[in-house]
C-alpha positions as CSV (number, residue, x, y, z in Angstrom):
1,M,51.3,-47.7,2.5
2,R,50.5,-50.9,0.7
3,R,48.5,-50.5,-2.5
4,A,45.6,-52.6,-1.1
5,D,45.5,-50.4,2.0
6,R,45.5,-47.3,-0.3
7,L,42.6,-48.6,-2.4
8,F,40.7,-49.4,0.8
9,Q,41.3,-45.9,2.0
10,I,40.1,-44.4,-1.3
11,V,36.8,-46.3,-0.9
12,Q,36.5,-45.2,2.7
13,I,37.0,-41.5,1.7
14,L,34.6,-41.8,-1.2
15,R,31.9,-43.3,1.1
16,N,31.5,-39.8,2.6
17,K,29.3,-39.0,-0.5
18,R,31.2,-35.8,-1.1
19,L,32.8,-35.1,-4.4
20,I,36.6,-35.2,-4.0
21,T,39.3,-34.4,-6.5
22,A,42.3,-36.6,-7.4
23,R,44.5,-33.8,-6.1
24,D,42.8,-33.9,-2.7
25,L,43.0,-37.7,-2.6
26,A,46.7,-37.6,-3.6
27,E,47.5,-35.0,-0.8
28,R,45.6,-37.0,1.8
29,L,47.2,-40.3,0.8
30,E,50.6,-38.8,0.1
31,V,50.9,-40.2,-3.5
32,S,50.8,-38.6,-7.0
33,E,47.7,-37.7,-8.8
34,C,48.7,-40.2,-11.5
35,T,48.6,-42.9,-8.9
36,I,45.1,-41.8,-7.8
37,Y,43.9,-41.9,-11.5
38,R,45.3,-45.5,-11.9
39,D,43.7,-46.5,-8.5
40,I,40.3,-45.0,-9.5
41,Q,40.4,-46.8,-12.8
42,D,41.3,-50.1,-11.1
43,L,38.6,-49.7,-8.5
44,S,36.1,-49.0,-11.3
45,L,37.2,-52.1,-13.3
46,S,36.9,-54.3,-10.1
47,G,33.2,-53.2,-9.7
48,V,33.4,-50.4,-7.2
49,P,30.8,-47.9,-8.3
50,V,33.1,-44.9,-8.7
51,E,31.7,-42.0,-10.7
52,G,33.4,-38.8,-11.8
53,E,36.2,-37.6,-14.0
54,A,39.6,-36.2,-13.9
55,G,39.7,-32.5,-12.9
56,V,36.1,-32.6,-11.6
57,G,36.2,-35.1,-8.8
58,Y,34.9,-38.5,-7.8
59,H,32.2,-40.1,-5.6
60,L,30.5,-43.4,-5.2
61,R,27.4,-43.8,-7.4
62,Y,25.6,-45.7,-4.6
63,S,26.3,-46.9,-1.1
64,L,28.8,-49.7,-0.9
65,D,28.9,-52.3,1.8
66,I,32.4,-53.3,2.8
67,P,33.8,-55.4,5.6
68,P,34.2,-54.0,9.1
69,I,37.1,-51.6,9.6
70,I,40.4,-53.1,10.6
71,F,42.7,-50.7,12.5
72,N,46.4,-50.8,12.4
73,A,48.3,-50.3,15.7
74,D,49.0,-46.6,15.2
75,E,45.3,-45.9,14.2
76,L,44.2,-47.8,17.3
77,E,46.5,-45.9,19.6
78,S,45.3,-42.5,18.1
79,L,41.7,-43.6,18.9
80,V,42.6,-44.7,22.4
81,V,44.4,-41.3,23.1
82,A,41.5,-39.3,21.7
83,I,39.0,-41.3,23.8
84,R,41.2,-40.7,26.9
85,M,41.2,-37.0,26.2
86,L,37.4,-36.9,25.8
87,K,36.9,-38.8,29.0
88,V,39.0,-36.1,30.8
89,W,38.1,-32.9,29.0
90,G,34.9,-33.6,27.1
91,G,32.2,-33.6,29.8
92,S,30.5,-36.6,31.3
93,E,28.2,-37.3,28.4
94,L,30.9,-37.3,25.7
95,G,33.3,-39.1,28.0
96,S,30.8,-41.8,28.6
97,S,30.1,-42.1,24.9
98,A,33.8,-42.2,24.1
99,Q,34.2,-45.1,26.5
100,S,31.3,-46.9,24.8
101,V,33.1,-46.5,21.5
102,L,36.3,-48.0,22.9
103,D,34.3,-50.9,24.4
104,K,32.8,-51.7,21.0
105,V,36.1,-51.5,19.2
106,Q,37.7,-53.8,21.8
107,A,34.9,-56.3,21.3
108,V,35.7,-56.7,17.5
109,I,39.4,-56.3,17.1
110,P,41.9,-59.2,17.2
111,Q,43.5,-60.1,20.5
112,E,47.0,-58.8,19.7
113,L,45.5,-55.3,19.0
114,R,43.4,-55.5,22.2
115,E,46.6,-55.9,24.1
116,H,48.0,-52.9,22.3
117,I,45.3,-50.7,23.8
118,D,46.5,-51.5,27.3
119,D,50.1,-50.9,26.3
120,S,49.5,-47.3,25.2
121,K,51.6,-45.0,27.3
122,L,49.9,-41.7,26.4
123,F,47.3,-40.3,28.8
124,A,45.3,-37.2,29.3
125,L,45.6,-35.5,32.7
126,R,43.1,-33.2,34.3
127,F,44.8,-30.6,36.5
128,G,42.8,-29.9,39.6
129,D,39.6,-31.5,40.7
130,R,36.8,-29.6,39.0
131,K,33.7,-31.8,38.7
132,D,31.7,-28.7,37.8
133,I,33.6,-28.6,34.4
134,D,31.8,-31.8,33.3
135,V,28.4,-30.3,34.1
136,T,29.3,-27.0,32.4
137,L,30.5,-28.8,29.2
138,D,27.4,-30.9,29.1
139,T,25.2,-27.8,29.5
140,C,27.2,-26.0,26.7
141,R,26.8,-28.9,24.3
142,S,23.1,-29.1,25.0
143,A,22.7,-25.3,24.5
144,I,24.6,-25.4,21.2
145,E,22.4,-28.2,19.9
146,T,19.3,-26.3,21.0
147,V,20.4,-23.2,19.2
148,Q,21.3,-25.2,16.0
149,V,17.8,-26.8,16.0
150,F,16.2,-23.3,16.5
151,M,18.3,-21.8,13.7
152,E,17.5,-24.6,11.3
153,R,13.7,-24.2,12.0
154,E,14.0,-20.4,11.4
155,K,15.9,-21.0,8.2
156,N,13.3,-23.5,6.9
157,G,10.4,-21.2,7.9
């Protein structure tokens, strides 16, 4: 991975607003902790509002606006395959939402990557024609959301 890509990835990870250690960043990005310490220092010196310290963890001091995400070909293919799986196995609501995500991504990526979407040879197959599965999955998702809302209300009194 190029250094610029790694720095961008670090900022993306830190945008989650969770404290993350250099060790976790190093494992995730497959580099040494020393590399992460140097990268964090360089990001700080370039004006990225990184806060934290070695051994404790890092996070962004405040929200940071960065340019739109640019996918590489492998990332894009993983997104396409995941969307194809959701369309087949995720119920009609998630399938529809997944297609909407793909439509939005296709609208903003460069032409050569748009062509890469159509070239993906990985597909998700549904075995048997069970339209009731979509309804069941949608009902299960709705029930889980309802229970979560109920539990949260009970917890907060």
